[in-house]
N, C-alpha and C positions, 0 to 999 in steps of 0.2 A: 449560423454555425459554420466553423471552418474546419477543414480536415486536410491533413497532408503534412508536408515537411516545411511549409513556410514558417516564417518567424512567429512564434506563439506570443500571445499577449501576457502581461503581468497583471496579477490581481491587486497587488499593493507594492508600494515602493519602500516598505519597511517602516513607514510612519502611520500606516493604516489608510492612506489616501488611495482611492481607486485610480487605476490607469486604464485608459482605453487601449485597444490593440495597437493603434497607431502611435501611442506615446511610449510604448515599450522600447527600451534601449538594451540591446544585447551585444555581447562581445563578438568580434569577427570570427568566422569559422576557422578552427584550427586546421593546420595542414595535415595532421595525422589523427586517426581515431584513437581515443583513449579507451582502455579496457576497464569496464566497470566490475570491480571485485565485489561479489555479493556478500562476502563475510566481513563484517565491520571490525572484527578483532584479529584479522590476519592480513596485515599490510606491511609485513617486514620486507618482503621482496621489493614491492614498489618503492618503499623508503630507501632500500639499498640502491635501487636504480637511480633515484633522484640524487643520492649522495655521490654515486659514481659519475653521473653526468655533470655535477657541479664541480667536481675536483679534477676531472680529466677532460681536456678539450683538445684532442689531437688535431693537428692541421693536416688537411688532405695534401698529398704530394702534388707538386705542380705539373709534373709530366710522368705519370705512372707507367711503368713498363709491364704490359700485360703478360709477358713471358717470364717475368722475374718472380720466383716463388715467394720471396720476402714481400714483394708488393701485393701478391695475391693474398697472403696471410693477413697483411695490413687491411686490405679491402674487406676481407671476410670479418675481421675484428670490428671494423667500423659499421658493418651492416647491423641494423636493429634485429633483435631476436624475434622469431616467429612466435605466434601465440602458443603453439605446442612446446617450443623450447622454453618459453617463460614458465609454463606449467611444470615442465620437467625439472627446471632449476629450482622453482619454489618448493616442489615436493622433496627434492633432494636436500634442500636446506632445512626443511622442517623435520625430516625423519632421519637425516644423516645416512641416507642410502638403505636404511633398514626397511623390511616389509612392514605393513601396518600392524600385523600381529604374527605370532608364531604359528597360528592356525591357518593362515592363508591370506590372500590379498583382499578379501572382503571385510571391511571394518564393521563394527557394530553401528546400529542406527543411533545417532545422538539422542539423548534423552528429550531435548526440546522438540525434535522432529517427531519422536515417538509419541509424546504427549499430545501434540496437535493432531497427528494421524489418528490416534485412538479416539480422541474427542470427536472429530468430525465423522469418523466411521460409525461410532455409537449413536450419534444424534441422527444420522441419516437412516439408521435402522430402528429408531424409536417409533413407538406406536403412533405418536402424534404426527411425526413427519410422514410416515407411510400413509396414515389416514388422510392428511391434507393433500398429498400428491395424488392419491387415488380418487378422491371425491371432488376435486376441483380441476376443471379443464384448463389447461395452460399453466398450472401451478409449477413453479420452478424453485429449486434449491438455490440459496445464495450463501456463499462463504466469503466473509470479508474480514479484514484486519485493520484496526484503527490505531493511530498513534494518540497517546494521551498520557495522563498521569493518574496513578492509583493513589487516592487520598485515604488516609487513615481516619475512619469515622468513629473509632473506638477511643480515640485520644481525647484529652481535655479540650483540644482545639477543634473539635468536630463542628461541622457547619460550613458556611461559605469559605471560611479561612482555614479549613482543615489542612494539616501538613501532609506532605507526600509520605506514602507508606515506607517504612524503614524496617527491614528484616535482617537477621544475622546471617546473610548469605552474600556471596561475592560474585555470583554469576546469574544468568537468566533463570528464573524460577517460576514455573506455573503454580498458581495458588488456588486453593479452594475457598470460596467465599459465598456469602448469601445463605439460602436455605440448606444447601448441601454441606455447609461447613460444620453443622451440628453445634452442640453447646460449646461455648467458648471459642468458636471459630472467628475468623477475621471478618470485621465489618469494614468494607471498603466501598468507595464510590469512584467510578471511572469518569474522569473529566477529559472529554475528547476535544479539547480546544488547545490552541497555542497562540503565542504572541504574533502580531502582524510581521515583525522582523523575522521570526522563525519561518513563517509562511513564505515570505519573500526569498529567504535563503533557499528553500526547496524549489521555489519557482525558478530561480536563476539556474540552479543545478540541473533541473530537468529540461529547461530551455536549451542548455548547452548540448544535451544529448539529442534534442530535436535538430539542432544545427549540424550535428555530426551524422544526421540521418539514421540514428539508432532508435528513435521513437517517433511515433505520429501523435498528433494531438487534435482535439476538438474543443471548441469553446461554446458553452451553453449558458444562457441566462433563463431561469424559469422560476415561477412562484408556486409554492406548495400550500394548499389549505386542507384542512382536515374536517371530516364529518364523523359522527358517531357510527360505529360499525355494528356488528352483530352482538349477541348477548355475551360473546367471549371477551368483549372489551377491546378488541383490536379495532383501531380506527381505519377509515378509508382515506388515503392520501390522493388528492386530486391535483394534478399539475397542469399549469397553463403557461403560455408565453405572454409575459406582461407587456412586451413591446407591441405585439400584435393586438392584444386585448385593449390597449389604449386607443387604437385606431378603429377597432371593429365595433359596429353598432350593437352587436349582441353582447359585448363585454367579455369577461372571463369565461362565462358558460359556453360561449361559442368558440373558444380557443383552447379547449382542453386537449392535452397531448397524451395523458395517461391517467387511469384510476387504478390504484394498487391497494390491496390490503396485505400488510406485512405482518406475518406471524413469527415473532422471535421465539426460537426454540431454546437456545441456551448460549452462554458465552464462556470463554476461557480467558482469564486474566493472566498475563505474564509480567512479572516484575523484573525490571532490568536495572540493577543498581549501578552499573558502570556506564549508563547512558542517561541523558537528560529526560528521556521518555520511556514509559512502559507501553504495552500494547494489549489490545483486546481482540480475540478472535471470536466472531459471532456466526452462528448458523441460524438461518431463517428460511421461511417459505414465503414466497411472494405470489399472491393470487390476483390475477387481473380481474377487474370489475367492469363488466360491459355496460350495465345500466347506470343512468344518471341518478343522482340523489332524488328521493321522492319530492313532489311539490311541497313547498313550505319548509323543507329542511334547510337549516341555516348552518353555515360552516363556523368553526371556532373563530373568535375574533382575531387571534394572532396568526398571521400568515408569515411564511418564511421565504424570502427572496434569495435564491441561490445563484451565485456567480461562480461557475465551475469550469476549470480546465482539466480535461481528461487526457492523460498521456498513456498511450497503448504500446505494448511490446509483447510479441508472442501471445501467450494465453492470459496475461494479466494486464490490468490497467491501474494507474495511480490517479486518484481524484484529489485535486486541490480545490477546496470550496470555501468561499467567503459567504457567510449566511447573515442576512440582516432581518431582524424581527420587526414587522410592521407595527406591532403593538407597543413594544418598549423602545424600539430604535437600537437595541443592542446588536453589536456586530461580533461574530465569532469566526475563527479560522480553523479549518479542519483538514486532515489528511487521512485518506483511507486507501487501501489497496484491495482489489477483488479480482475474481476471474471475469474475463470478458464474456464467457459463456459457461456458466457453472454446470449446466446440463451436460455439455460435452466434456468439460475438464474434470468434473467430480462424479455426477450421477452415473453417466455412462461407464466411466472407468471403474467405479465401485461394482457395477453390475458385472463387468468382465472379471474383476477380482473374485467376486462370489462364485462365478462360474468356472474358476480355475484357469482363466485365459490370460494371456499376456496383457498387461495394462500399464497405464501411466499414472495411477492414482498417487502413489508415493512420490514420483518425480514431480508431478504438478503441485502437490501440497508443499513439498520441500522448496520448490521455486517461489511459491507465494510467501512462505514464512521467511526465507532467506532475504527476500526483498524488503520486508518490513523490518527485519533485524538490521539490515544495512541502513535503512532510512533512520531508524532510532539511533544508531551508532554515530552517524555523521551530523547529528543536530548541533546547533549552536549551544554553547553552555547557557544554562538558565541561572 
């Protein structure tokens, strides 16, 4: 496993072929750091900057006079704006100098943020979540968002070739599907995969941020196999290091790194008609399993070999994973974003919220959802 700001590896070169960390070819480190705008639909200012830079290329004076007011103004004009100045200019361009509302400076919470906030808050307070957290030592809440495509299973083309969901909406829309949709509700399936070329596109983009020392990364290869769990039907996932297991006389059983029983509570699907991908927000409880499977227990025949690069920034991490099925040989590519520590970022903050104390629950959730919105918006066209 690697950790730090060194050059990260690439999982694929766009054709689906794996690359070892030493084969990865990355562009040279830029001289200046670029600011990552988390809103995929508000890039007017950055576009204006690029146009200005391409149309005006002033030459620096050969011998500037530091006491000349005109030279000072010229130097000031040539200096790049600070981050605060960029934000002020962008805000001024967006609202023409007007306050956000006639009622004051605090705008309303956007509907997409409100929908995710309410969904996560309600699931954390559900009877099942509270029961699992109280009855299992070490149980933790997990909140993650995955990129994928919502497929319309109610159409004539349902099945493996089902078309992407199409709704009469023009912006991000949380939808109600499954048992909660009621009679006549939407029948959808979330396909959390993407083409290898799309995966490589995200890989390159995130690697550039590592080069700019804005992200850290780790590279992990592990194999997951599954055993039958309790009567609830949740399976036990056992993970081991395949490279170590190949050399160890005890095999995979001697190289286990974790055993987890993941109880999925609920998910919220968000349709994004203006982007190539939709996304799904999932709330789950992960319970660590200390004991090994009973003697004679056999894992399911299909194991999943995961080659994963995790990019970490602040309280969130982006996982780029290539999954190979040992049973069928199928290869899939996935992207998900989650909190590095959900207990600290969500559970503890909700407890402060319930106690009427200052908290970062809203800020943390908005940070997570804005990142997945941005990643959906910058995808390559499909």
